[in-house]
N, C-alpha and C positions, 0 to 999 in steps of 0.2 A: 504495499499499499505506501502511495505518496502522500505526503503530509503536505500541505500549503501550509508553509509558518509564517506567510504575510496575513494571512485569514485569519490563523490563530491568535496572534499577537493582536490583532486589529481588533476582533470578537471580544476575546476576554476584557479588553477596557470600553468597548462601543456597546457590547450589552449593558454591562454596569452603567454606563453612562445614562443608554437611553431608558432601563427599565428600573433600575434604584436611583441613582444619584440626581441626574436631572429633574424628573419628577418631582422626588423629594424637592425640589427648591423653588418649585409654582409658587405663586401667592406671598413668596419673602417680600417682609415689608420693609420700608426704613427703617422704623424702631427697631425690628429685630438684627438688620444689617449692622447698626450700631450699636446693638446694646453690649455693653460690659458687665460681663456677671460678678466680676471681680474687682477690685480696686487695681489700678498700674497696668490696664490691658492695653497691648499695643491694638491700634485700629486704622482706620482711615479718616483724618482730622482734615478739615478748611486750612487751608495757607494763607489764607489772609487776602489773597488777591484774587478771588474768585474760583480756584481751580482747589483740589484737594491733595493729601500727602500722605503715604505709608509711614506709620511708625518702622524706626530699624536704627539700631546701632552694632558696628562693625570693629570690634567682634562681639555677637552675641552674647549676651548675660548669660552666666550659669547660676539656676537654671532661667531657660529663656521666659520672657514673661507668657501670660495666657493671652489668646489672642480673638478677636471680634470674628463673626464671621465674614464681615468688610474685610479684615485684613486676611483671612484664611483663604477666602477666593481671591483676592487679589494673588495672594504668594503662587496658588495654583495658575490663575489666568497669567503670572508674569515671568516666575522664575522657574514654573514647571513647564510649561506650555509653549506661550508667547516667545520666551529667548529661544527655545529650542526649537520652535518650528522655524523662526527666522534664519537661526545659525544651520540649519541642515537642511530647509525645503525652503528658504527663499534669501533674501539679500545679504541677511547676515545684521542689519542695522538695527534692530532691535536693542536697545539702551535702559537699563530697569531705571540710570539716574534720571531721564526722560518722560517716565511713563505718564501719562494723563491719567491719575487715579481716579476712579469714578466715588462719586459723592452720593451716588441713591444706589437702590435696590436694584431696581432697571437697568442701571446704567453698570452693575457691578455684573449684573446676570448676562447683560449681551456682550461684556468683554470676554467674560471667562467662553461665551460661548462661542464666541469669533477665534479666540486662541486654540479651544479644543476643536473647530473644525478645521484651523489650517495646522495642527498636530495630526491627526486623524487621517486628514486628505493625503498628506507628507508620506504617512507610513503605507497609506493604502497602495502606495504607486512603488513600494519596495519590491524589490525578487529577491530571490534567495542571494545574488551577491550583494545585493545593496544591504541584507539585514546580516552577512559574514565579513563587510569591509568594516575599517577600525573608526571608531567614532569621529576621530581627530582630533586637532588643537583646540577647538571650541568644547573639550570637555575636560581642559585640564589634565589631570594626573590618569586619567581612564581614557584618552584620546587612542589607547592600543587596542581598548576592550571591542568586541563586536558590535556595530550597530542594533543588533539584538538584545544584548545585555541594556542598552539605553532605553529601547522601546519596553521590555520588563521592567525598569527603575522608572519612567514614568509611569506605566501602569501600576504599580503598587503605590506611588507616591500622588496618584488623582484618587483611587480607591481610599488612601488613609486619610487624607485632607477632608475628603468628601465624606468620608463618616463621621468624624470631627464638625464638621458644618452640621451636618443631620442630627448629630446627637445637642448640637448647641439650641438646633430648632425646637429641638423637644423640650430640654430645658428651658427656653424660654415661654413656652407653649403653657405648661405645667409650673411655672414660677410660683411659690409660696414662701411665707416667713418660712426660716429656716426654725425648726424646733431643735433644744438640746436633745440630746440621745442620754437617757437615763439607764443605766443600767438594773434588771429587775432585780428586788433581794431574793 
């Protein structure tokens, strides 16, 4: 039996995107998008000139701050999908320092949808040789890894961070005053 590895790699992420993650994002409100469940969250904030910016410092603090849905969707759209799609299937011009961060839930969803489409379209165009070729210098210390390893990494990242966003939506929906747990005697 011959395995179509491009199909299998695409289907792993695309099935999750179409059947689980993207439907869970329908109806996302601006309140949810910017909700900070704990103090000190990283989010996407007004920059003062009518634009928005994403919180970030380098090196990242240990432990890293908790993040909002806006920040997590921005991370998926920029560092995970947008940068990779531009570097590997586009003109390489994506620069996280010049990203126009989305200030509303609708803009955030449109941004993540567009970068997802760019990435998945590029991966669909790979053949066996494309999956076997090295990732190249855009992936730094992983330059010599086969491109299929990058595809698997992106799949894991989108599934992982998407699950965090879904969990935050559940917490937002069911938020109530916190009661103190007391052991029974």
